PAZAPA-4460 file (N, C-alpha, C; in steps of 0.05 Angstrom, whole numbers, plus 32768, in hexadecimal, padded with zeros to 4 digits):
% residues 92
    n_x    n_y    n_z   ca_x   ca_y   ca_z    c_x    c_y    c_z   seq   type   mol
   7E46   81C9   876F   7E5C   81CE   875E   7E55   81C7   8743     1      X     A
   7E4C   81AF   873A   7E42   81A7   8720   7E33   81BB   8711     2      X     A
   7E24   81CC   871C   7E12   81E1   870F   7E2A   81F8   8702     3      X     A
   7E40   81F5   870A   7E54   8209   86FC   7E5F   81FF   86E5     4      X     A
   7E57   81E8   86DB   7E64   81DA   86C1   7E55   81EA   86B0     5      X     A
   7E3F   81F1   86B1   7E2C   8201   869F   7E33   821E   869B     6      X     A
   7E48   822A   86AE   7E4E   8247   86AB   7E59   8250   8692     7      X     A
   7E4E   8265   8687   7E5D   826E   866E   7E79   8274   8670     8      X     A
   7E84   827A   8688   7EA1   8280   868D   7EB1   8269   868D     9      X     A
   7EC3   8268   867C   7ED9   8250   867D   7EE4   824C   8696    10      X     A
   7EED   8263   86A2   7EFC   8266   86B6   7EED   8256   86D0    11      X     A
   7ED4   825A   86D2   7EC3   824F   86E5   7EC5   8230   86E2    12      X     A
   7EBE   8227   86CB   7EC1   820A   86C4   7EDA   81FD   86C7    13      X     A
   7EF1   820B   86C5   7F0B   8200   86C8   7F0F   8200   86E9    14      X     A
   7F05   8215   86F6   7F08   820F   8716   7EF9   81FA   871F    15      X     A
   7EE1   81F6   8715   7ED3   81E0   871E   7EE0   81C5   8719    16      X     A
   7EEA   81C3   8701   7EF9   81AC   86F8   7F12   81A4   870B    17      X     A
   7F1F   81B7   870E   7F38   81B9   871F   7F2E   81AD   873C    18      X     A
   7F1B   81BB   8749   7F12   81B4   8765   7F0A   8196   8765    19      X     A
   7EF6   818C   8754   7EEE   8171   8755   7F02   8161   874C    20      X     A
   7F18   8168   8741   7F30   8155   873B   7F40   8154   8754    21      X     A
   7F40   8169   8766   7F4F   8165   877E   7F41   8159   8793    22      X     A
   7F22   8155   8790   7F13   8148   87A6   7F17   812A   87A8    23      X     A
   7F22   811F   87BD   7F26   8102   87BE   7F0C   80F7   87C4    24      X     A
   7EF9   80F8   87B5   7EDE   80E7   87B8   7ED7   80DC   879D    25      X     A
   7EC9   80CB   879E   7EC2   80BB   8786   7EAA   80C7   8775    26      X     A
   7E9C   80D8   8787   7E89   80E9   877A   7E90   8102   8769    27      X     A
   7EA6   810B   8772   7EB3   811E   8760   7EBB   8114   8746    28      X     A
   7EC8   80FD   8744   7ED1   80F0   872C   7EB9   80E8   871A    29      X     A
   7EA4   80E1   8721   7E89   80D9   8718   7E7E   80F3   870A    30      X     A
   7E81   8108   871B   7E76   8122   870E   7E8A   812F   86F8    31      X     A
   7EA2   8127   86FA   7EB1   8132   86E4   7EB1   811D   86CD    32      X     A
   7EAB   8108   86CD   7EA3   80F1   86B8   7E8A   80F8   86AE    33      X     A
   7E79   8103   86BC   7E5C   810A   86B1   7E5F   8122   86A0    34      X     A
   7E6C   8138   86AB   7E72   814E   869D   7E81   8147   8682    35      X     A
   7E92   8138   8681   7EA0   812D   8667   7E8C   8125   8654    36      X     A
   7E7B   8114   865F   7E67   8109   864A   7E56   811F   8641    37      X     A
   7E4C   812F   8654   7E34   8140   8647   7E41   8159   8637    38      X     A
   7E5B   815C   863A   7E67   8174   862C   7E79   816D   8618    39      X     A
   7E76   8153   860B   7E89   814E   85F9   7E8E   815F   85E2    40      X     A
   7E78   816D   85D6   7E7B   8181   85C0   7E8C   8197   85C9    41      X     A
   7E83   81A1   85E1   7E90   81BA   85E7   7EAE   81B4   85F1    42      X     A
   7EB4   819F   85FC   7ED0   8199   8600   7EE1   8195   85E9    43      X     A
   7ED4   818A   85D1   7EDF   8187   85B6   7EEC   81A4   85AE    44      X     A
   7EDB   81B8   85B4   7EE3   81D3   85AA   7EF3   81E2   85C1    45      X     A
   7EF5   81DA   85DA   7F07   81E6   85EE   7F1B   81D1   85FA    46      X     A
   7F31   81D0   85ED   7F42   81BD   85EE   7F4E   81BF   860C    47      X     A
   7F54   81D8   8612   7F63   81DD   862D   7F4F   81D2   8644    48      X     A
   7F34   81D8   8643   7F25   81D0   8658   7F24   81AF   8659    49      X     A
   7F26   81A3   8642   7F24   8189   863D   7F40   817C   864B    50      X     A
   7F54   8186   8646   7F6D   817C   8651   7F6A   817F   8671    51      X     A
   7F61   8194   867A   7F60   8199   8699   7F4B   8182   86A1    52      X     A
   7F38   817B   8694   7F21   8169   869C   7F2E   814F   869E    53      X     A
   7F3C   8145   868B   7F4A   812A   8685   7F59   8127   869D    54      X     A
   7F6F   8138   86A2   7F82   813A   86BB   7F71   8136   86D4    55      X     A
   7F5B   8147   86D6   7F4E   8142   86EF   7F43   8129   86F2    56      X     A
   7F35   811D   86DD   7F2D   8103   86E3   7F45   80EE   86E9    57      X     A
   7F5C   80F2   86DE   7F6F   80E2   86E3   7F7B   80E1   8700    58      X     A
   7F7D   80FD   8708   7F83   80FB   8725   7F71   80EC   873D    59      X     A
   7F5C   80E2   8735   7F4D   80CF   8745   7F58   80BA   8749    60      X     A
   7F66   80AF   8733   7F75   8093   8730   7F5E   807E   8736    61      X     A
   7F4A   8080   8727   7F32   806D   8728   7F35   8058   8715    62      X     A
   7F38   803E   8717   7F35   802C   8705   7F1F   802C   86F0    63      X     A
   7F08   8035   86FE   7EEF   803A   86EA   7EF5   8051   86D4    64      X     A
   7F02   8060   86D8   7F09   8075   86C1   7F21   806C   86AE    65      X     A
   7F2D   8056   86B7   7F44   8051   86A4   7F3F   8048   8684    66      X     A
   7F29   803A   8680   7F22   8034   8664   7F1B   804F   8655    67      X     A
   7F0B   805F   8664   7F05   8078   8658   7F1D   808A   8650    68      X     A
   7F30   808C   8660   7F4A   8099   8660   7F5A   808E   8647    69      X     A
   7F5B   8076   864B   7F6F   8068   8638   7F66   8065   861B    70      X     A
   7F4C   8060   8617   7F40   805B   85FD   7F48   8072   85EB    71      X     A
   7F54   806C   85D5   7F5D   8084   85C2   7F72   8098   85CB    72      X     A
   7F80   808E   85DF   7F93   80A8   85E9   7FA9   80AE   85D6    73      X     A
   7FB0   8099   85CB   7FC4   80A2   85B6   7FBC   80AA   859D    74      X     A
   7FA1   80A2   8593   7F98   80AB   857E   7F8C   80C7   857C    75      X     A
   7F8B   80D4   8592   7F7D   80EF   8595   7F90   8103   8584    76      X     A
   7F86   8115   8572   7F92   8126   8560   7FA5   813B   8570    77      X     A
   7F99   8145   8586   7FA4   8159   8595   7FB8   8150   85A9    78      X     A
   7FD1   815B   85A5   7FE9   814F   85B5   7FE1   8156   85D5    79      X     A
   7FD5   816D   85D7   7FD0   8175   85F3   7FBD   8160   8602    80      X     A
   7FAA   8157   85F2   7F99   8142   85F9   7FA5   8128   85FE    81      X     A
   7FB6   8120   85EB   7FC7   8108   85EF   7FD7   8106   8605    82      X     A
   7FE4   811C   860F   7FF2   8120   8622   7FE5   811B   863E    83      X     A
   7FCC   812E   863E   7FBA   8129   8654   7FB3   810D   8658    84      X     A
   7FA9   8101   8644   7FA2   80E2   8649   7FB3   80D2   8650    85      X     A
   7FC9   80D3   8646   7FE0   80C1   8651   7FEA   80CC   866D    86      X     A
   7FEB   80E1   8678   7FED   80ED   8691   7FD9   80DC   86A3    87      X     A
   7FBE   80E0   869B   7FA7   80D6   86AB   7FA9   80B7   86AB    88      X     A
   7FB2   80A7   8698   7FB4   808C   869A   7FCD   8088   86AC    89      X     A
   7FDF   8095   86AB   7FFB   8092   86BB   7FF5   8096   86D9    90      X     A
   7FE3   80A4   86E0   7FD8   80A8   86FC   7FCB   808E   8704    91      X     A
   7FC4   807F   86F3   7FB4   8068   8701   7FCA   8054   870B    92      X     A
***
């Protein structure tokens, strides 16, 4: 599934993010976080995908993700990203 992150079609990437966010397995969360690190520049340009990714990570309710999600949550310029981060932290 992780290979689909490199697909040119945003719909494919969104589907993979949603699927991994729904999987109750720690490896799925780790894969999402790995993608978040690797695709930082791409996500800065594609806010919609970034929002879906943050929410998917938050759905895992992992204490290991809390620092990453909470850091700078209020300082983010885009209101959609702020809401997504707050939502994800609230899941914890």
